[in-house]
C-alpha positions in Angstrom: 126.5 179.0 155.4 129.7 177.7 157.0 132.0 175.2 155.3 132.7 172.0 157.2 136.3 171.1 157.3 137.3 167.5 157.1 139.6 165.7 159.5 142.7 166.7 157.5 142.1 170.3 158.4 144.0 172.0 155.5 144.4 175.5 157.0 146.8 176.7 154.3 143.9 177.5 152.0 142.3 179.7 154.7 145.2 181.3 156.6 147.8 183.4 154.7 151.3 184.3 155.7 151.3 187.4 158.0 147.8 186.8 159.3 146.9 187.7 162.8 145.0 185.0 164.7 143.2 185.3 168.0 141.9 182.1 169.6 140.0 181.2 172.7 142.2 180.7 175.7 142.3 179.1 179.1 140.1 176.0 179.2 138.3 177.2 176.1 141.2 176.6 173.7 140.1 175.2 170.3 142.7 172.4 170.8 142.2 170.6 167.4 142.5 173.9 165.5 145.6 174.9 167.4 147.2 171.5 166.9 146.5 171.7 163.1 148.0 175.2 162.9 151.2 174.0 164.7 151.5 171.0 162.4 151.1 173.1 159.3 152.9 176.2 160.4 155.8 175.8 158.0 153.6 175.2 155.0 151.4 178.2 155.9 154.2 180.6 156.5 154.9 183.0 159.4 151.7 184.0 161.3 150.9 186.0 164.4 148.8 184.7 167.3 147.3 186.2 170.5 146.1 184.1 173.4 145.6 185.4 177.0 146.5 182.1 178.7 146.9 178.4 178.3 146.7 175.5 180.7 147.1 172.7 178.1 150.4 171.3 176.9 149.8 172.2 173.2 152.0 175.3 173.1 155.6 174.4 173.6 158.8 176.3 172.7 159.9 173.5 170.4 156.6 173.5 168.4 155.9 177.2 168.0 158.7 178.5 165.7 157.0 180.3 162.8 154.2 181.5 165.1 154.8 184.9 166.7 152.9 184.4 169.9 151.8 187.3 172.1 149.8 187.4 175.4 148.9 189.6 178.3 151.2 187.5 180.5 153.0 184.2 181.1 149.9 182.5 182.6 149.7 178.7 183.0 151.9 176.7 180.6 152.8 179.8 178.7 155.4 180.5 181.3 157.8 178.1 179.4 157.3 180.1 176.2 158.1 183.3 178.0 161.3 181.8 179.5 162.6 180.8 176.1 161.8 184.1 174.4 158.9 182.6 172.4 156.2 184.8 173.9 155.8 188.6 173.5 154.1 190.2 176.5 151.6 193.0 175.9 151.1 194.8 179.3 147.3 195.3 179.5 144.4 194.5 181.7 141.8 191.8 180.8 139.2 194.5 180.5 141.3 196.2 177.8 141.8 193.2 175.4 138.4 193.4 173.7 138.9 197.0 172.9 142.5 196.5 171.7 141.1 193.9 169.3 138.4 196.2 168.1 140.8 199.1 167.5 143.3 196.9 165.7 146.1 197.3 168.3 145.8 193.5 168.6 145.5 192.2 165.1 142.7 189.8 164.3 142.3 188.5 160.8 141.3 185.0 161.9 139.3 184.1 165.0 139.5 180.4 166.1 137.0 179.4 168.8 135.8 176.3 170.6 132.0 176.2 171.0 129.2 173.9 172.0 126.9 172.2 169.6 124.0 174.3 168.5 120.7 174.3 170.4 117.4 173.8 168.7 117.4 177.4 167.6 120.8 177.1 165.8 122.7 179.0 168.5 126.1 177.9 169.8 127.3 178.7 173.3 130.8 180.0 173.9 131.1 177.2 176.4 134.0 177.9 178.8 135.4 181.3 177.6 133.6 184.4 176.7 135.6 187.5 177.8 137.2 188.9 174.6 135.9 186.3 172.2 133.0 188.3 170.9 135.3 191.2 170.0 137.5 188.8 168.0 134.6 187.3 166.2 133.3 190.7 165.2 136.7 191.9 163.9 137.9 188.8 162.1 137.9 188.3 158.4 137.3 184.6 158.9 135.8 182.7 161.8 136.8 179.1 162.3 134.9 177.2 164.9 135.6 173.9 166.6 132.2 172.5 167.6 133.0 170.1 170.5 130.2 168.0 171.8 131.9 167.8 175.2 131.7 171.5 175.7 128.9 172.7 178.0 126.1 174.8 176.5 126.7 177.5 179.2 124.4 180.5 179.4 126.1 183.5 177.8 125.2 187.2 177.2 125.2 186.4 173.5 125.1 183.4 171.3 127.1 182.5 168.2 124.7 181.8 165.3 125.8 179.2 162.8 125.5 181.8 160.0 128.4 183.7 161.5 130.8 180.8 161.2 132.9 180.6 158.0 134.5 177.2 158.6 133.8 174.6 161.2 135.1 171.2 162.4 133.2 168.9 164.6 135.1 167.2 167.4 134.6 165.2 170.6 137.4 165.6 173.0 137.6 166.5 176.7 138.3 170.2 177.2 141.3 171.3 179.2 140.9 170.9 182.9 142.7 172.7 185.7 142.5 170.5 188.8 142.4 172.0 192.3 145.9 172.2 193.8 146.8 170.8 197.2 145.9 173.2 200.0 148.7 173.7 202.6 148.6 175.1 206.1 150.0 178.4 204.8 147.2 178.7 202.3 144.6 178.0 205.0 146.1 180.6 207.3 146.0 183.2 204.5 142.4 182.3 203.7 141.4 182.6 207.3 142.7 186.2 207.5 141.0 187.1 204.3 137.7 185.5 205.3 137.3 188.0 208.1 136.5 190.6 205.5 133.8 188.6 203.8 130.4 188.9 205.5 126.9 187.9 204.4 125.8 189.6 201.2 129.3 190.3 200.0 129.9 190.1 196.2 133.1 188.2 195.4 135.8 188.4 192.8 138.5 185.8 193.1 140.6 183.6 190.9 141.9 180.0 191.0 144.6 178.4 193.2 145.2 177.1 196.7 144.2 180.3 198.5 140.9 180.8 196.7 140.1 177.2 197.1 140.9 177.4 200.9 138.8 180.5 201.1 135.8 178.8 199.4 136.0 176.1 202.1 135.6 178.7 204.8 132.6 180.5 203.4 130.0 177.8 203.5 128.3 179.4 206.5 127.8 182.7 204.8 124.5 183.7 203.3 123.5 185.6 200.1 127.0 185.8 198.7 127.3 187.1 195.1 129.8 186.3 192.4 131.1 188.8 189.8 134.5 187.7 188.6 136.7 187.5 185.6 137.1 183.8 186.1 135.7 181.2 188.5 136.8 177.6 189.5 135.2 174.5 191.0 134.8 176.2 194.4 131.7 177.9 193.1 129.8 174.6 192.9 130.4 173.9 196.6 129.2 177.3 197.7 126.1 177.1 195.6 125.3 173.6 197.0 125.9 174.9 200.5 123.4 177.6 200.0 126.0 180.4 200.5 125.8 181.8 197.0 122.4 183.2 196.0 123.3 186.5 194.3 120.2 187.8 196.0 121.6 191.3 196.9 123.2 192.2 193.6 121.6 195.3 192.0 122.6 194.0 188.6 122.5 190.4 187.4 120.4 189.5 190.5 120.2 185.8 191.2 123.0 185.0 188.7 126.7 184.3 189.2 128.7 186.2 186.6 132.1 185.3 185.2 134.0 185.7 181.9 135.8 182.3 182.1 135.4 178.8 183.6 138.7 177.5 184.8 138.2 174.1 186.5 137.2 170.5 186.0 134.4 168.5 184.5 132.5 169.1 187.8 132.3 172.8 187.1 131.6 172.3 183.4 128.6 170.0 184.1 127.3 172.5 186.6 127.4 175.2 183.9 125.6 173.2 181.3 122.2 174.9 180.6 122.3 176.5 184.0 120.7 180.0 183.9 122.1 180.8 187.4 125.6 181.0 185.9 126.2 183.5 183.2 129.3 184.0 181.1 129.6 187.6 180.0 132.1 189.6 177.9 135.0 191.4 179.7 133.4 194.7 178.9 130.9 193.7 181.6 132.9 191.6 184.0 135.7 194.2 184.1 133.8 197.3 183.0 133.8 200.4 185.1 130.0 200.8 184.9 129.2 197.3 186.1 131.8 197.3 188.8 130.8 200.7 190.1 127.2 199.4 190.5 128.3 196.6 193.0 128.2 197.4 196.7 130.1 195.2 199.2 132.4 194.0 196.4 135.4 192.1 197.9 138.2 191.2 195.5 140.9 188.7 196.3 144.0 188.7 194.1 147.5 187.3 194.3 151.0 188.8 194.0 154.6 187.8 193.4 155.8 190.4 195.9 154.7 193.6 197.7 157.0 196.3 198.9 156.8 198.1 202.2 154.7 200.9 200.9 152.1 198.6 199.2 153.3 198.5 195.6 152.3 195.2 194.1 154.2 193.1 191.5 152.0 190.3 190.1 154.0 189.8 186.9 157.7 189.0 187.0 160.8 188.3 189.0 163.5 190.4 187.4 163.5 189.4 183.7 161.5 186.2 184.3 157.9 186.7 183.5 155.7 184.4 185.6 152.3 186.0 185.7 150.4 188.9 184.2 148.5 192.1 184.8 145.2 190.2 184.5 142.2 191.9 185.9 143.8 192.8 189.2 143.9 196.6 188.8 140.3 196.7 187.5 139.0 194.9 190.6 141.4 196.4 193.2 140.2 199.9 192.2 136.5 198.9 192.1 136.5 197.0 195.3 138.4 199.6 197.3 135.8 202.2 196.2 132.8 199.9 196.6 130.4 200.9 199.5 131.1 198.3 202.2 133.7 196.5 200.0 137.4 196.1 200.1 140.2 194.7 198.0 142.7 192.1 199.3 146.1 191.1 197.9 146.9 187.7 199.3 150.3 186.1 199.2 152.6 183.8 201.3 155.2 185.8 203.4 158.1 183.9 201.8 159.1 182.2 198.6 159.6 178.5 198.2 161.3 176.8 201.1 161.3 180.1 203.0 164.5 181.3 201.5 163.4 184.8 200.6 160.8 187.3 201.8 157.9 188.3 199.5 157.5 191.4 201.5 160.4 193.5 200.2 161.9 196.9 200.5 162.1 197.3 196.7 160.2 195.4 194.0 162.2 193.1 191.8 159.8 193.5 188.9 157.2 195.9 187.6 154.5 197.7 189.5 151.2 196.0 188.6 149.1 197.8 191.1 150.1 201.2 192.5 150.3 201.8 196.2 147.6 204.5 195.9 145.1 201.8 194.9 146.0 199.1 197.4 143.7 198.4 200.3 144.6 195.3 202.3 147.6 193.0 202.1 147.2 189.5 203.7 149.9 186.9 204.5 149.7 183.9 206.8 150.8 186.3 209.6 147.9 188.7 209.4 146.3 191.5 207.5 147.9 194.9 206.8 145.2 197.5 206.2 146.9 200.2 204.2 144.1 202.4 202.9 144.5 206.0 204.2 147.7 205.2 206.0 150.9 207.4 205.7 154.0 205.7 204.4 155.7 205.2 207.8 152.6 203.4 209.2 152.3 201.3 206.0 155.9 200.1 206.5 155.2 199.2 210.1 152.1 197.3 209.2 153.8 195.5 206.3 156.7 194.4 208.5 154.2 193.0 211.0 152.9 190.5 208.4 156.3 189.5 207.1 158.0 186.3 208.1 159.6 186.8 211.5 163.0 185.8 210.1 163.0 188.9 207.8 161.4 191.5 210.0 164.7 192.9 211.4 166.2 193.4 207.9 163.0 194.9 206.7 162.9 197.3 209.6 166.5 198.4 208.9 165.6 199.0 205.2 162.5 200.9 206.3 164.6 203.2 208.5 167.1 203.8 205.7 164.2 204.4 203.3 162.8 207.1 205.6 166.2 208.8 206.0 166.8 209.1 202.3 163.2 210.1 201.6 160.3 208.5 199.8 
C-alpha cells in the first residue's frame, strides 16, 4: 500500500544524499515533485537526476545547484542548463535509455512519475510519457507518483498498479504544453519536397516543430497512413479527423497509432484520453529493431543542425554549444532506409537564422549523429538530394544543388579541394 504525501512534501525522509533519480520527461514531468526536490535540494544533500528532455520552466541554472543533472541532449528548455554547464550529456539513442537504466549505467534509486488517476480496476495510466518510464519503475528502490487528475488516461502497453507505488501525492494542475510554432514559407517549401515521398499506406515517424506541422497539413488527402513514432504532436489529431490515418496496412499494431510520448497541447491530450486507437508503448517497441524491421513503407522525417557535402548529419551541437540530441534519429534512419518501399528523410533549412550561414557545409562543426553510410534523402527548401547508393562525388553535386544559391560557389570550391586531397 502506498503512503500518501501531504502538501508539504517532505522528501528528505525519502531521498538520501547521493541517490540517483529518474523522472518522467517532456510533457510528462511530475512538476510538483520536481519543484519540491528543487526547493529542498540543500536540505536533502547532493543528488543525481536524469531526464531526457524538458519543455517547462522548472529547471533553470539558478535553481539546480546541488542536483547533478544528466540527459541525452539539450532538448527544449534544457538548452539553458547545457549552456551554463549545469547539464551532463550522455550520448545515446532514445531506444537505449531503458536498457541503460536496467543495467545500472544510468542510476535509478528513485523513480518520480506523473500518472493519471486510477481506473475502476485500480490501474494508473502513464498519461503523456511511456518510453523509458517502465524501466525506471522496475529498477527503482522507491517509486514516488504524482497523481494528476488533469492527465489523460491514455491507453498504454502496461499499467501502473497502485500497489507498485511507494509514495504518492494527488495534484490538479495543467500538464506542460508545447504549442505549435508559426509555420513559415521555408517550412512549407521543405514540407512540400518531403511530402512527395509519402504515398497512401505509408507508415510515418516524425517529431514536432514547424516542418512536421507543415507536413501534416499536406497529408490530409492521403489514405491509410500509419503512425509509429517516438513522439507525436497535435498534427495527428487533424490527420485522424481527415480520415488520412487509419493504420490499416500495419502488420503490427494494426488500426492503432503508436508513440512513446505525447508532446503537444490539451487538444492532443483530450484526444488521447481513453482512446484505444492511440497507444503509448515503451521505447523498446517504438525504437526496437524487431518492431521497426516489421514495418514496410516506413518513412522517417528527422531534423538536423547541419549536413556535410557527403551526407554526414549533425543533430546535436554547434561547436561546444549543445542545442539538440541524438534522440531516436539513428534508429529510425536505419530502419526506414531499409524498409521495403520506405525511406528516411533529414529535413533542414538551407541556411541559419537570417541567412548568414549555410547549413549545408563542407565540414561539420559538431559531432556526427548519423553516419553518411546510413543517410538516404536530405531535403531543404531548394529540393531533395537522394544520396543512397551514390558515390561521394555525386553526393557532393546533389548536396550543393539543394544549398542556398549564395553559398553554392563556395561549396563547389570546397568540394573540388576535398576531392583533390582525398576523402
